[in-house]
N, C-alpha and C positions, 0 to 999 in steps of 0.2 A: 901746792904747787904756787908758786910765785909767779904773776903773770906781769909782775910789773917792768917797763923797758927801760932800758938806761938813757943818758939823757944822749947820746950819740944816738941811740937808736929811734928816739922819738923825734930826731932829725927831719927823717923823710916823711913821715904824717904830719909835721908842723909845716914844713914847705908847701905839703899839697893844700892843707888848710887855708895857707896866705896867699896860693898863686889867684892872680887875674884870668879868668877861665871865661871865653867868650861864649856865647848860647851858639854860636856858629860863626862862621864855619867849623867843620869838625876838625880840620887842617892845623887853625891857629890852635887848639885847643892839645894838639899832638904835639905842637911844639914848645907849647908850656910844660906838658911833662918829660919831654925830650931835657927841657934846659932843665928841669926838676932832679933828674936822676930817674926817675920814676919806670922807665921803659927798658933800664937797662939793669935793672937789680934780678937776680938770681932766673937767670934767663936757661939753665940748665935744668930747672927743677919741672918736670913732667907728670909729678903726683902729687898729692894731699895739698896743703894751702900755701907751703914755705914757710917761711921764718913768723914769727910774732911781729917786726916788726912792718914788715909785707903786708901783712894782716891789716895792720893799723892804717897802712897808707892807705888801701883800697878803701876801708870804711871811710875813712877820711873823704875819700872821692867819690863813696857813693850817698852819700848825705847832700852833695852839691850835683855832681849830675849822676845818675844812674844810668844811664846808656851810654856814658866814657867809657866805665867799668870796665862794661861787656866790651865795649870796640878796643879797649887799652889791651885787655889780657887776651884776644884774640888776634892781635898782632905780635904782641910778645910772643905767643907761642912761635908765631913763623920767625921771630928775629932771632929766639931761643934755637931754633934748627939749623936756621941761618947761620948763626954767628960758629955751632960748633960743626957743621960741614959744607958751608956754602962760601962765595966770594966774600973779601974782606972788606971793599967798597960798598958791597951791598949792607952787609953787617953794620956798618958805621953810618948809615943813612938812619937807618933803622932804630937804630939805639935814640941817636940824636933829636926824634921826632921828624925829621925833613922828609922823610919817605913814609908811606901807612900799607902796611900787610893786611892783604884778604887772605884766609886761607879758605881754599876752594877742594875740602875734603870728600862733603857726606856727597852721596847720590841716593835719590829715592827707592828703597826696593832693592837695595845693593849691599851687600856686605864690603869690608876695606880689605878683605884678605886677597893675594896673589890671583888673579885670573878671575876674579869676578867683578871688576870694575867696569862701566860701560865708556870712560874715556881712555883709551890708548896712545901711546907715543909707540909711532914705529921707525926705527933708524932709515934717517935719508941724509947721507955722507956722512958730513964730521958732527950729524945731531939728530933731531928727530922730527918727525912731523905729528902735532897734538890734535884730536881729535875726541869730541864727544860734549859729555853738557853736565853741569852741575847745577842742581834746581834749586840752591839756597845757600848764597854765599852774601854775610853780610860786609859791608863797606866795598860791596861791589863798584860804586861810581865815586867813591871818593877814595880811592888806593890807587897807588903806584905801582903797586906789584903784588899779581896773583898768585900766591902758591898753590900749585893744582896737582894737586894728588890721581896719576895714571899708575896703568900698568904699560911695562915696557919689558922685550925680549929676556931683560934681564932682571925683573922682578920690580914690585912695586918703586916708583920715585916720585920723586915731588920736584915739578917741572918750576920754573921762576919765570911768570909770562906778565909782561907790560900790558894793561888793559889796553893800549892804544894800538896793540899789534896788528897786522894782518890775519882776518879770520876771527879774530873774538868779538864777537855779538854780547854786549850786555843787553838785556830785557829789562823792561819795565819795574819798578820798585813794588814788591807786595806788600797790598794793602793788609797791614797786620793791626792787632788789638792795641799795642804797644811796642815801644821799643823802634818807633819810623825813622829816629834819626840814623838808624844802624843803614838804613839804605837796602834793604836785602833783597837782592835779585837773581834770577836766574841766569846763567852764564852760559854760552854755549861758545866752542872752538872748532874752528872747521880748516883743519888741515896746518896748525900754526908751528910756522919754524920757531924751534929752538935749539940753540947752541948747546952742546954738550958740555960747557962750561957752568952753565945755569941749572946743571939738573944735579940734585943732590939727594942724596940714600932718604928714605923714608923709614921713621920707626918701625918699630916691628909691628905696634898696630896704632897706625895715623888716628883713628878712632877715637881711642882710647885715652890719647893724648888730649883732644879737642873735647872731648867729655870731663876731664882733668881743670883745663880751663876754663871751660863753659863752669864747674861747679864752683870754681875758684870766684868767678865773679860772679854768679847769682847768691850765693851764700853770703857777701859782702853786701848785695847790694840788695837783700833781703833785710838784712840786720839793718841799713837804713832806711828802708820802709818802714819797719817795725818802729824806729824810731820818728821818725814823719809822722804815723799816723798816731801813736802817742801822745805828741806835740799839739797834732792840731786839733785831738779829743781834749784834752785839755781845755784849750783855748775855748772850744763850743761850748765845755761844760761849764765854765767860769761865765761865759756871758750873760751878761744880765737880760733881762725880758723886762716889756710893759707891763705885763700882767703876769704875777705869780712869780715862783723861784726860780732862781738859775737851776737849768738841769743837775750838775753836782749835787743839788737839793734833795736828790731822789736816791733812792739806797741802791737801786737798780744799777743807776749809772754810776756809783762810787765800786759796786760790785766789778762793773766792765773795767773802768779804770783799773781796778787794782789785778785783776786777772792780766790785762794787757801788761803792766808793767812786769808782771810775773814772768809772763812770756818773754818779753823783750829781755831781763835780765837772763834767762835762762837760755836764751839763744845766743846771746851775746859771750855768755861764759863758756858755755859747750864750743861755740867757733874759737875763741881765744884758747882754749884745751887742744884744740885740733891743730893750730897753728903751733905752737909751742911742741907738738908732739907730730910732726910733718911727716915721719915715716909710717903713720900707725893709718893705713887705708881705709879700714873698718872706722875709726872714729871721723875721719873727714866727711864720710858717706853720713854717718848719724847725724854729726850736724849741719851737713846739708841740706838733709830731709825735716830737722825741727825747723831750721832757720825758715826757710823755706814756706813749707806750711804755717807756722808762725807768723809770719808778714799776711798769709793770706785771713787769716783769724783775726790778725790786731787791722789791718785797712777795711775790712768787712764791718768790725764792731766800732771805728772811726767813724765812719759813714753811718751807724746807725744814728751815734750822736748828734751828729752835723745833720740830720733828718734830711729834708729838700734843699737846704742850703748846700750839701755836698755833691748832690748828683747834678753837677757840673760840668760840662768839659774843663771848664778854667780852673776848677779845683783840684790841688793835689791830692787829695785820696781818693779821688776818682780815679784818679791818671795811676795811683799806685795799687787800686785796687786790680787794674787791668796785669799791669807788670810783675806784681805776686805771683798772680797765677803762672806765668810764664817760667818763674822761678821750680815750680815741680817739674815743669818738663824738659826742662834745658841740661845738657849734660845726661849724670845717669837721673834718670827720670825718677821720680819718688819709689813706684813699683820695682823698676831695676834693682835699685839702690837696697829698697828691703830684703830683696832676695838674697843681694851678696851679703848684706847686714847679718842676716839668718844663716847664712853658711858659714860666717866666722863665727856666729856664737857658738855652732854645733861645734864646731872643730877646738874651739875652746874648752867646750865641757867634754868633748870625748874624752873617755880613761887613758 
């Protein structure tokens, strides 16, 4: 299989590589991504990894700002739904990066099937009154638009709510081990008025759409973490010491580096294949499981080579070690993904 990109396909990844991305605020980063065309590509794709060109752009961004990959993918999920079903004025602002959207879909201990959500939209005149709570909403404090999944008498729907609207209560950011830049917060809605023109039909399984968006992001982030970990481990292994030979002079360290490179190349190759065959859901899950677990192993190996110098908050490998583990939990968790992969394998082997 040929994974080479054409010159035209390489253009987006090259634009992302050359972007001037400030560390903060996140709004400036979104504006830069919008100008580069990153936010408007393939907005209709809800499953798999999308095209190979988009995959390369995600990895290019992951090597620079991993948290921005996840933030942008969540924003693109909402943007895609609005582009298909919502007002054009809102869609244009999201595609350009001038507005940021947050997906307020999940609720603790609740399914996303009709009638099982705690967030309800009751009819009120020519619109609805929204009430309920979402426990974890990434970008809640940075966004211009909250896409809130709620039950209505007509079925599940997504209500487009401004964070500053009366009755919206955004809590304090949750103190997570990584990805603090996402500013994940609980959000409560107390009889918030929403016009019918800002209500769009929800996809058949909104939680599944959210999982695929997270899968795409954390797989790219995982490959970026693998590259970062190997680079830092190589630098530490070659560093001279005042007494004795450098770490690379020891066979055990050389074996570690060889295994790290093997895992990186395998993860990258599998993810490229999943992107090239974007309709194969099982392959996408295989790539996600392997890449995220490889990121855990590579960051841990890099830390062992850096030794005590790596056990500091300002060391990129220390941060990568925490953020790598998140990848195995986000989207389709490793356990859930393995069950789906096993079901597919059994179906393929059936006579």
